[in-house]
C-alpha positions as CSV (number, residue, x, y, z in Angstrom):
1,M,1.3,-15.8,14.7
2,K,0.8,-12.3,13.7
3,S,3.5,-9.8,13.5
4,L,2.6,-6.2,14.4
5,S,2.3,-5.6,10.7
6,G,-0.1,-8.8,10.6
7,W,-2.2,-7.5,13.2
8,F,-2.4,-3.8,11.7
9,L,-3.4,-5.5,8.2
10,S,-6.0,-7.7,9.9
11,M,-7.4,-4.7,12.0
12,M,-7.8,-2.6,8.7
13,W,-9.6,-5.8,6.9
14,L,-11.9,-6.2,9.8
15,A,-12.8,-2.5,9.9
16,M,-13.2,-2.3,6.2
17,G,-14.8,-5.5,5.4
18,A,-14.1,-6.0,1.9
19,G,-11.7,-7.6,-0.8
20,C,-8.9,-10.1,-0.9
21,G,-8.1,-11.2,2.3
22,R,-6.5,-8.0,3.7
23,V,-7.2,-4.4,3.0
24,E,-4.5,-4.1,0.4
25,G,-6.3,-6.4,-1.9
26,S,-9.7,-4.5,-1.5
27,P,-11.6,-1.7,-3.4
28,V,-12.1,1.5,-1.3
29,G,-14.9,0.8,0.8
30,T,-14.5,3.1,3.9
31,N,-17.9,4.2,5.4
32,P,-17.0,7.3,7.7
33,D,-19.2,8.0,10.6
34,P,-21.5,10.9,9.2
35,G,-21.5,12.4,12.5
36,A,-17.9,12.7,13.1
37,Q,-16.3,16.2,12.8
38,P,-13.9,16.0,9.8
39,S,-10.3,17.2,10.5
40,S,-9.3,20.4,8.9
41,G,-7.1,21.0,6.0
42,T,-5.3,24.1,4.7
43,S,-2.8,24.7,1.9
44,A,1.0,24.3,3.0
45,N,1.7,27.4,5.4
46,P,4.6,29.4,4.2
47,A,5.2,30.4,8.0
48,D,5.9,26.7,8.9
49,P,9.6,26.0,9.3
50,Q,11.3,24.8,6.1
51,P,14.3,22.8,7.2
52,S,15.6,19.6,5.2
53,R,13.1,16.8,4.6
54,P,13.0,14.2,7.3
55,S,16.1,12.1,7.6
56,G,16.0,8.6,6.2
57,P,18.2,6.3,4.1
58,A,19.4,7.6,0.8
59,D,17.3,6.1,-2.2
60,P,19.3,5.9,-5.3
61,G,18.0,8.1,-8.0
62,V,15.9,10.3,-6.1
63,P,16.1,13.7,-7.1
64,P,16.9,16.5,-4.5
65,A,14.2,18.9,-6.1
66,L,10.8,17.5,-4.8
67,P,8.0,19.7,-3.7
68,A,9.2,21.5,-0.4
69,I,7.5,20.0,2.8
70,P,7.7,21.7,6.0
71,V,9.0,19.7,9.0
72,I,6.8,20.2,12.2
73,T,9.2,20.5,15.0
74,S,6.8,19.9,17.7
75,P,3.4,18.1,18.1
76,D,0.4,19.8,17.1
77,P,-2.4,19.5,19.6
78,A,-4.9,19.4,16.8
79,G,-3.8,16.2,15.2
80,V,-1.3,14.7,12.9
81,A,0.1,16.7,10.1
82,V,-0.3,14.8,6.7
83,Y,1.4,16.6,3.8
84,V,0.5,15.7,0.4
85,A,2.8,16.6,-2.5
86,N,2.5,16.0,-6.4
87,A,5.3,15.3,-8.2
88,C,3.6,14.1,-11.2
89,P,3.6,16.1,-14.4
90,F,-0.1,16.3,-14.4
91,P,-2.9,17.2,-11.8
92,I,-4.4,14.9,-9.4
93,W,-7.4,14.9,-7.1
94,I,-7.0,14.0,-3.5
95,H,-9.4,12.0,-1.3
96,A,-8.5,10.7,2.2
97,A,-10.9,8.8,4.5
98,G,-10.9,6.4,7.3
99,N,-13.0,5.3,10.2
100,G,-14.5,8.4,11.5
101,A,-13.1,11.1,9.5
102,V,-12.7,12.4,6.0
103,L,-9.7,14.9,5.4
104,Q,-10.8,18.3,4.7
105,P,-11.0,20.1,2.2
106,D,-12.0,16.8,0.2
107,N,-11.5,16.2,-3.4
108,Q,-8.9,18.8,-3.8
109,R,-6.9,19.6,-7.0
110,L,-3.1,19.3,-6.6
111,G,-1.2,20.5,-9.7
112,N,2.5,19.7,-10.3
113,G,4.5,20.8,-7.7
114,E,1.8,21.6,-5.3
115,V,1.6,20.6,-1.6
116,R,-1.6,20.4,0.7
117,K,-1.4,20.1,4.3
118,Y,-4.2,18.4,6.2
119,L,-4.8,17.5,10.0
120,A,-5.8,14.1,10.5
121,P,-7.1,12.7,14.0
122,R,-4.6,10.9,16.0
123,Q,-6.9,8.1,16.5
124,W,-7.6,7.3,12.9
125,P,-8.2,3.5,11.8
126,S,-8.3,1.8,8.7
127,A,-7.6,5.0,6.3
128,R,-6.7,5.3,2.6
129,L,-5.5,8.5,0.7
130,T,-6.1,8.2,-2.7
131,A,-5.1,10.0,-6.1
132,Y,-7.5,10.2,-8.6
133,A,-7.3,11.5,-12.3
134,D,-10.5,13.5,-12.8
135,D,-12.5,15.9,-11.0
136,T,-16.2,15.4,-11.1
137,A,-18.7,15.6,-8.3
138,Q,-17.0,12.7,-7.0
139,P,-13.5,12.2,-8.1
140,S,-13.1,9.3,-10.6
141,G,-10.4,7.6,-12.3
142,E,-8.6,6.2,-9.2
143,L,-4.9,6.0,-9.6
144,D,-3.2,4.9,-6.8
145,K,-3.7,5.2,-2.9
146,V,-1.4,4.8,0.5
147,E,-2.9,3.2,3.5
148,M,-2.5,4.1,7.3
149,T,-4.0,3.6,10.6
150,F,-3.0,6.0,13.5
151,E,-3.0,5.2,17.1
152,S,-3.0,8.1,19.7
153,S,0.0,7.6,21.9
154,G,-0.3,10.6,24.4
155,A,1.8,13.8,24.4
156,N,-0.2,14.9,21.1
157,T,1.6,12.1,19.0
158,A,0.5,9.0,17.5
159,T,1.9,5.7,16.3
160,L,1.8,5.9,12.7
161,H,1.1,2.6,10.7
162,Y,1.6,3.2,7.1
163,N,2.4,1.2,3.8
164,I,2.2,1.7,0.1
165,T,0.2,-1.1,-1.7
166,Y,0.2,-2.5,-5.3
167,V,-1.6,-5.3,-4.7
168,D,-4.7,-4.1,-6.9
169,W,-2.4,-2.6,-9.6
170,L,0.5,0.0,-9.9
171,A,-0.1,3.1,-11.7
172,L,1.6,5.8,-9.8
173,P,5.0,5.5,-7.9
174,S,4.8,7.0,-4.5
175,Q,6.7,7.8,-1.3
176,I,5.9,8.1,2.3
177,E,8.2,9.8,4.9
178,S,7.1,9.9,8.6
179,V,8.3,12.2,11.4
180,G,8.4,11.1,15.0
181,T,10.7,9.6,17.7
182,G,10.7,5.6,16.9
183,A,13.0,3.5,15.4
184,D,10.8,2.5,12.5
185,C,10.1,6.1,11.4
186,K,11.4,5.3,7.9
187,R,10.9,6.3,4.3
188,V,9.5,3.9,1.7
189,G,8.8,4.5,-1.9
190,C,8.9,3.5,-5.6
191,Y,11.4,5.6,-7.3
192,Q,10.5,5.1,-11.0
193,P,9.4,7.9,-13.3
194,V,5.9,7.8,-13.8
195,E,6.4,7.6,-17.6
196,S,8.4,4.4,-17.2
197,V,7.1,2.6,-14.1
198,L,4.5,0.2,-16.3
199,T,7.6,-0.8,-18.4
200,G,7.6,-4.6,-18.6
201,C,4.2,-5.1,-17.2
202,P,4.0,-8.9,-17.4
203,D,1.3,-11.4,-18.7
204,G,-0.9,-9.1,-20.5
205,L,-1.8,-7.3,-17.3
206,L,-1.5,-3.7,-18.8
207,S,-4.8,-2.0,-18.7
208,G,-4.8,1.7,-19.9
209,K,-2.6,3.6,-17.5
210,K,-2.5,0.7,-15.0
211,C,-0.5,-2.8,-14.4
212,L,-3.4,-4.9,-13.0
213,S,-2.2,-7.2,-10.2
214,A,-2.5,-11.1,-11.2
215,G,-5.4,-11.0,-8.2
216,S,-7.3,-8.2,-9.6
217,Y,-7.0,-9.9,-13.2
218,C,-7.9,-13.2,-12.2
219,A,-10.8,-11.8,-10.0
220,N,-12.6,-11.2,-13.2
221,P,-14.7,-14.0,-14.2
222,Q,-13.9,-13.7,-17.6
223,N,-10.2,-14.5,-17.2
224,A,-10.8,-17.5,-15.0
225,T,-9.7,-19.8,-18.0
226,T,-6.6,-18.1,-18.8
227,E,-3.2,-19.7,-18.5
228,L,-2.2,-17.0,-16.0
229,C,-5.3,-17.7,-13.8
230,Q,-4.5,-21.6,-13.8
231,R,-0.6,-21.1,-13.6
232,L,-0.6,-22.3,-9.8
233,D,-3.4,-25.0,-9.7
234,Q,-1.0,-28.0,-9.7
235,K,0.8,-26.2,-6.9
236,I,-2.1,-25.8,-4.9
237,A,-2.9,-29.5,-5.2
238,Q,0.5,-30.4,-4.3
239,C,0.5,-28.3,-1.4
240,A,-3.1,-29.7,-0.1
241,S,-1.9,-33.4,-0.7
242,A,1.7,-33.4,0.6
243,H,2.2,-30.4,3.0
244,P,0.8,-30.7,6.7
245,G,-1.3,-27.7,7.4
246,C,-2.2,-27.0,3.9
247,E,-4.9,-29.7,3.4
248,G,-7.6,-27.0,3.5
249,A,-6.4,-25.7,0.0
250,N,-8.0,-28.7,-1.5
251,G,-10.2,-27.5,-4.1
252,A,-8.6,-23.8,-4.2
253,F,-7.6,-22.1,-7.4
254,T,-4.8,-19.7,-8.6
255,G,-6.7,-16.7,-8.2
256,Q,-7.4,-17.2,-4.7
257,V,-3.6,-17.5,-4.1
258,Y,-2.9,-14.3,-6.0
259,G,-5.5,-12.6,-3.8
260,C,-4.9,-14.3,-0.5
261,S,-8.7,-15.0,-0.8
262,G,-11.3,-17.6,-0.3
263,P,-12.1,-19.5,2.8
264,F,-8.4,-21.2,3.1
265,F,-5.8,-18.4,1.8
266,S,-7.4,-15.6,3.3
267,Q,-6.5,-16.9,6.8
268,Q,-3.4,-18.9,5.8
269,A,-0.6,-16.2,5.3
270,K,2.1,-18.7,5.3
271,W,0.9,-20.8,2.4
272,C,-0.4,-17.9,0.4
273,A,2.9,-16.4,0.5
274,T,4.7,-19.6,-0.3
275,L,2.6,-20.2,-3.4
276,N,3.1,-16.8,-4.5
277,R,6.8,-16.7,-4.1
278,G,7.2,-20.1,-5.7
279,T,9.1,-21.5,-2.6
280,L,6.8,-24.6,-1.9
281,D,9.4,-27.0,-2.7
282,E,12.3,-25.1,-0.8
283,A,13.6,-26.2,2.7
284,N,13.2,-22.7,4.0
285,P,10.1,-21.0,2.1
286,E,10.8,-17.8,3.9
287,D,14.3,-17.5,2.6
288,S,14.0,-14.3,0.5
289,A,17.1,-15.7,-1.8
290,R,14.8,-18.2,-3.1
291,F,11.7,-16.0,-3.8
292,Y,10.8,-15.9,-7.6
293,Q,13.4,-18.3,-8.6
294,T,11.5,-21.5,-9.6
295,P,8.3,-21.2,-11.5
296,P,5.5,-21.2,-11.4
297,Y,5.1,-18.1,-9.1
298,N,3.1,-14.7,-9.2
299,T,5.1,-12.9,-11.9
300,Y,3.5,-9.5,-11.2
301,A,4.7,-9.7,-7.6
302,T,8.1,-10.5,-9.2
303,W,8.0,-7.4,-11.4
304,V,6.7,-4.9,-8.7
305,H,9.5,-5.9,-6.4
306,Q,12.1,-5.5,-9.4
307,M,10.6,-2.0,-10.3
308,C,10.0,-0.7,-6.7
309,G,11.5,-2.7,-4.2
310,P,9.7,-4.0,-0.9
311,I,6.4,-2.9,-1.4
312,Y,3.1,-4.8,-1.2
313,A,2.6,-6.9,-4.4
314,F,0.1,-9.3,-2.9
315,P,-1.8,-9.2,0.4
316,Y,0.3,-11.1,2.6
317,D,3.5,-9.8,1.3
318,D,4.7,-9.0,4.9
319,V,5.1,-12.7,5.6
320,G,8.8,-13.9,6.8
321,S,11.8,-12.2,8.6
322,T,12.6,-10.4,5.3
323,N,9.6,-8.1,5.0
324,E,8.7,-7.7,1.3
325,S,6.2,-5.1,2.1
326,S,6.1,-1.6,2.7
327,Y,4.8,-1.4,6.2
328,H,6.5,0.7,8.9
329,A,5.1,1.8,12.5
330,C,6.4,5.2,13.6
331,Q,6.0,5.7,17.3
332,G,5.9,9.2,18.9
333,G,4.8,10.4,15.0
334,R,3.5,13.6,14.4
335,Q,3.9,14.2,10.6
336,L,3.3,11.8,7.7
337,N,4.3,12.9,4.3
338,I,3.1,11.5,0.9
339,T,4.5,12.2,-2.5
340,F,2.8,11.0,-5.8
341,C,5.6,10.5,-8.6
342,P,8.8,11.2,-6.2
343,R,11.0,11.0,-9.4
344,G,8.3,13.0,-11.7
């Protein structure tokens, strides 16, 4: 059944082996091959060409003055150019790791307005690039991350699979742009200023500088008896008793729906998405016009989509003809640009 997006997520899940049924819901758990040669990284080279930013749809409210990122006009034989820019009004530290490589130099500080260039391997499964708040022996205070898998496609290019994920929490708005020859080399981002991105965080999910996802909150056993973590229990029972194919949900609980976890919901994208979106009683549960209209549903996912648009708010948010996730696959890809706090 799986779409290309579903295949990508499953491949990342199998490679990383942790979390809430898909890699978006799992903690960072990469284990790079210690024998692999790390890819090289340098600061953005002033000699690189500096044309306008890669083309893409206009994003309302995105300021024109973001940190300048060069555009690579031809593929680099050494790998995929990954540029990371910090438009946040505070420094962050960057760690990027996947199967087989850790981008170098590792644990690098990026001040406001700074850009760093890395070279990533063209074959790079299950990778995450994470922004941290503190510089210690190992970065601490994880803020947010983006996810990617690269597949070598010849001629020094790759198919760049990428997404932004807020299935654990939302802390930093971010943006990804890709440069390549395919039709899906598209920009995706959350365009809220960092100072206001947590406004309206629902159901007591605000935790310091993060709005925790319902899945993360309910994964804590101390929260199991709260109303939020029991909110979907009756709908789960209804699904199991009255909807063919959902019988395996019998005995499951709300937290497993939020996280698309457990023996049933980790394997059943359709039912996990339907219950999160509150469309169990709809004739067409994948009609996006009906998402989050009839309680109970995942109020955190509702809020994320209101704040940031189509970005993963639960692990199977790519289910349906109207993809509510941030997943894209750029064929003929040669460059990926990641900007934290694109509206400052």
